[in-house]
SETI-942308 format. One record per residue: x, z, y of N, C-alpha, C in turn; residue in one letter. Coordinates in pm, whole numbers, plus 50000, padded with zeros to 5 digits. Example, Ala and Ser with C-alpha at 12.3 -4.5 7.8 and 13.67 -1.06 7.14 Angstrom:
<atoms>
    nx    nz    ny   cax   caz   cay    cx    cz    cy dolum
 51319 50780 49431 51230 50780 49550 51320 50780 49670     A
 51285 50708 49775 51367 50714 49894 51290 50787 50003     S
</atoms>
This chain:
<atoms>
    nx    nz    ny   cax   caz   cay    cx    cz    cy dolum
 10395 72474 88279 10470 72407 88399 10427 72276 88431     M
 10377 72207 88355 10331 72057 88381 10213 72073 88469     I
 10105 72151 88414 09994 72153 88512 10023 72205 88659     P
 10113 72290 88664 10169 72326 88814 10219 72230 88885     L
 10313 72140 88828 10376 72025 88889 10268 71919 88930     F
 10167 71893 88840 10073 71798 88864 09983 71837 88978     V
 09933 71956 88981 09856 72008 89084 09936 72013 89230     L
 10062 72044 89213 10142 72056 89332 10157 71914 89403     A
 10181 71825 89307 10198 71680 89360 10077 71633 89412     V
 09968 71666 89337 09827 71612 89374 09789 71678 89519     L
 09804 71802 89537 09773 71877 89665 09859 71814 89777     V
 10000 71822 89747 10078 71774 89866 10045 71621 89880     A
 10002 71535 89794 09982 71401 89838 09869 71394 89916     A
 09750 71476 89878 09635 71471 89959 09660 71504 90109     V
 09721 71639 90131 09745 71681 90256 09858 71610 90335     F
 09960 71532 90265 10053 71476 90352 09970 71330 90384     L
 09894 71278 90323 09811 71163 90364 09714 71208 90477     A
 09630 71304 90456 09538 71339 90569 09616 71397 90684     F
 09714 71474 90668 09783 71527 90774 09854 71416 90865     G
 09912 71331 90782 09975 71221 90859 09885 71130 90945     S
 09752 71098 90878 09650 71034 90941 09619 71099 91081     A
 09615 71234 91082 09569 71320 91184 09678 71314 91293     K
 09799 71339 91249 09915 71344 91355 09934 71206 91422     V
 09905 71096 91339 09918 70968 91401 09810 70926 91478     L
 09698 70998 91475 09569 71001 91543 09502 70858 91516     A
 09498 70819 91382 09442 70682 91349 09300 70700 91377     L
 09230 70595 91410 09101 70578 91447 08994 70655 91385     A
 09000 70664 91245 08892 70728 91171 08911 70882 91208     P
 09046 70928 91198 09060 71073 91227 09017 71106 91381     M
 09040 71032 91480 09007 71038 91620 08848 71075 91599     R
 08778 70969 91534 08636 70994 91528 08580 71112 91455     A
 08659 71158 91351 08628 71280 91280 08647 71398 91382     R
 08757 71394 91451 08790 71496 91556 08677 71517 91643     A
 08625 71406 91703 08536 71401 91804 08394 71455 91739     A
 08370 71415 91620 08252 71456 91545 08244 71607 91533     H
 08347 71676 91500 08335 71809 91491 08383 71891 91613     V
 08403 71827 91732 08428 71894 91856 08567 71922 91874     G
 08665 71854 91811 08806 71889 91843 08865 71776 91914     F
 08968 71799 92006 09027 71706 92073 09129 71628 91988     S
 09168 71512 92027 09286 71444 91936 09399 71532 91922     T
 09424 71608 92037 09554 71678 92018 09540 71804 91930     S
 09424 71861 91944 09396 71975 91844 09399 71925 91693     S
 09339 71803 91659 09348 71745 91548 09493 71710 91498     Y
 09568 71678 91587 09719 71650 91544 09786 71789 91512     R
 09763 71886 91574 09809 72014 91528 09758 72049 91402     V
 09625 72030 91357 09573 72059 91227 09657 71969 91125     I
 09681 71840 91166 09753 71759 91075 09900 71803 91046     G
 09949 71846 91157 10093 71921 91136 10090 72036 91049     G
 09988 72127 91048 09982 72231 90968 09945 72186 90829     L
 09879 72086 90791 09850 72020 90676 09973 71975 90623     E
 10061 71892 90700 10186 71840 90640 10289 71973 90606     I
 10279 72082 90685 10369 72182 90654 10318 72256 90524     A
 10184 72270 90512 10134 72319 90386 10165 72231 90256     G
 10180 72101 90273 10197 72006 90171 10345 72031 90128     A
 10424 72046 90235 10569 72071 90195 10591 72191 90136     I
 10521 72307 90188 10536 72430 90135 10493 72442 89990     G
 10386 72381 89956 10320 72358 89813 10439 72295 89725     V
 10522 72198 89760 10602 72131 89680 10723 72219 89677     L
 10760 72284 89780 10866 72377 89784 10841 72513 89686     L
 10723 72535 89677 10663 72646 89590 10705 72616 89448     G
 10738 72505 89403 10770 72483 89258 10918 72550 89243     L
 10997 72560 89338 11119 72629 89343 11114 72786 89380     A
 11022 72805 89480 11029 72927 89549 10878 72966 89554     V
 10815 73027 89439 10683 73056 89426 10614 73125 89546     P
 10681 73226 89592 10606 73292 89706 10570 73192 89835     P
 10673 73106 89859 10649 73005 89957 10533 72913 89921     L
 10525 72873 89800 10414 72785 89775 10265 72864 89768     G
 10272 73003 89735 10153 73093 89757 10106 73097 89886     A
 10206 73123 89976 10172 73133 90120 10118 73004 90180     A
 10193 72889 90139 10141 72745 90191 09999 72721 90139     A
 09963 72756 90000 09846 72739 89957 09744 72829 90018     A
 09770 72945 90064 09679 73032 90143 09653 72977 90281     A
 09756 72926 90340 09731 72868 90463 09648 72738 90462     G
 09655 72656 90352 09565 72542 90324 09432 72584 90319     L
 09411 72697 90239 09276 72740 90206 09211 72784 90337     L
 09285 72849 90415 09215 72888 90563 09198 72770 90641     L
 09283 72673 90642 09230 72551 90707 09101 72490 90647     L
 09112 72479 90517 08974 72435 90466 08851 72503 90484     L
 08866 72636 90503 08752 72728 90529 08712 72684 90664     A
 08808 72666 90745 08778 72619 90896 08706 72486 90901     G
 08758 72404 90817 08699 72273 90798 08541 72266 90764     A
 08529 72357 90657 08389 72388 90600 08299 72435 90724     V
 08357 72536 90771 08282 72596 90900 08250 72491 91006     L
 08334 72425 91039 08321 72318 91153 08203 72217 91110     A
 08196 72173 90984 08093 72081 90925 07961 72160 90932     H
 07961 72287 90869 07837 72349 90879 07778 72371 91018     L
 07870 72413 91111 07828 72440 91246 07775 72290 91310     R
 07805 72195 91264 07758 72055 91300 07630 72026 91225     N
 07588 72103 91124 07483 72061 91039 07501 71932 90962     G
 07630 71911 90916 07662 71779 90849 07607 71810 90690     D
 07586 71679 90644 07539 71661 90494 07630 71709 90408     S
 07601 71747 90280 07706 71770 90172 07811 71673 90157     P
 07771 71540 90185 07866 71450 90159 07976 71453 90248     R
 07963 71507 90380 08064 71523 90474 08145 71654 90435     L
 08108 71739 90362 08171 71865 90316 08248 71858 90197     L
 08220 71756 90121 08272 71732 89984 08430 71712 89994     T
 08501 71646 90092 08651 71641 90097 08704 71777 90108     P
 08660 71851 90195 08709 71991 90215 08683 72074 90094     A
 08564 72072 90036 08541 72158 89925 08638 72129 89799     V
 08627 71997 89766 08699 71943 89660 08861 71969 89676     V
 08908 71953 89802 09049 71986 89830 09071 72137 89810     S
 08981 72213 89850 08992 72364 89830 08991 72403 89691     G
 08918 72321 89604 08906 72364 89468 09067 72312 89406     L
 09126 72224 89436 09246 72178 89402 09359 72284 89454     F
 09349 72318 89565 09435 72417 89615 09421 72550 89554     V
 09302 72582 89522 09281 72724 89442 09319 72707 89304     A
 09307 72593 89257 09373 72577 89109 09516 72591 89105     A
 09570 72521 89207 09725 72532 89211 09776 72677 89234     Y
 09704 72764 89317 09741 72880 89340 09719 72962 89225     L
 09614 72943 89145 09590 73022 89036 09690 72991 88920     T
 09723 72861 88896 09822 72838 88800 09956 72887 88851     V
 09988 72881 88971 10117 72942 89037 10135 73080 89005     L
 10036 73157 89025 10043 73302 89013 10043 73327 88849     I
 09973 73258 88784 09972 73264 88641 10110 73242 88564     G
 10189 73160 88633 10315 73114 88585 10428 73185 88623     A
 10423 73288 88711 10505 73374 88734 10553 73483 88640     R
 10683 73505 88612 10734 73585 88499 10696 73725 88528     P
</atoms>
């Protein structure tokens, strides 16, 4: 149960931070949005989805199916991020945050599914 809690908090913290930065349209997020070809308003929607996913992951500690659905949604968002970076021909350095975040979300989902009675 402790690994699940740690992963849930880690995933939630990452997505709350990045999602909030996108929703607030902070300068670095506006630059990233422009870099991958998104409008600021589209990036805000993505940020809102990231925040919703983070909340769902935390709620998944009490309601596992909700956590699994939230993690699946976050994985889809991250797959889209990787595709957007690949489409732009970005370096591996720019892909790293999405890939590492995806690994943490996948680990959370794996532990969540394994913890079910």
